[in-house]
N, C-alpha and C positions, 0 to 999 in steps of 0.2 A: 532360866533357871532349873536345875533336875533337883530333886529329891531320891536320893539312891545311898541307899548302907546307911540309912538312919541319921545322914546330914544332908543338910542343904548346901550346893554347890553353884556358883562360889558362896562362901561364907560372909564374906563382904563383896556388896557390889555398889559401883558408883553409876548413877544415870541423871540425865539433864531434865529438871520439868517438863511433863508432859508425854512422858516415855512409859510406855505400856510394859510391865514385868508380866511373865507368866510362869507361874512353877507348875512342873509335870512329875508327877509322881512317880517313879521306877522302882519302887520296892514294892513286895509284895502285901506290905502291911500299910494300912491308913494312916494319913498323917494331915494334919492341918497347916495351915500358914497364918497365925495369930497372934496381932500386937502384944509387947509385952505393953502390962498398964496400959493406959487410954492410947488408942490409936486404931487407925482405919482398917487393918488388916483382918479379917474374920471369915475364914474360907469353911465351908462344911467339912468333913471328912473326906480326903482325897481317896478314892480306890484307885488300885493300881491301874497306873494309865489316866488317870484324870488330869485335869489341868484346871488351874486359879491363876484367872489374868486380874490384875490392879493397874489403874492408872493413876501415877504418882502427878500430883498438878502443884504440890506443895514444897519447896525446898525444905530438907531438915533430914534429921538421922531416923530411921525409922527401924527399932530392935524388935525384932519377932523371934517365935518360936513355934514350936508343935505341943498343942495342948495335950496329946495323948501322949507324947513322949518329951517333957521339958527340957530334958538334957539336950536337945536338940534345937541350937540357935542361931541366928545370923541378925545381918544388918545391911539396912539399902540406906545409901546416902543421896540424895537429891539435890541437886546444885541448881543455879538458875541457866 
């Protein structure tokens, strides 16, 4: 996953349980990967070039945003 031009790419991703997804910030501004509401995604602010990996173990739909720029939203769907 990339963070570029103030957006998550792709905005919707489907993976199997057990997959590690890694976000890489390619913008000059810091961003976070933060679950909307309750959820497991809680990155620190990612400087340009920084990465945040997370291993999805439970099937479901995970909606997230950048807590610094909340208009940036995306979803990871985890299947069995």
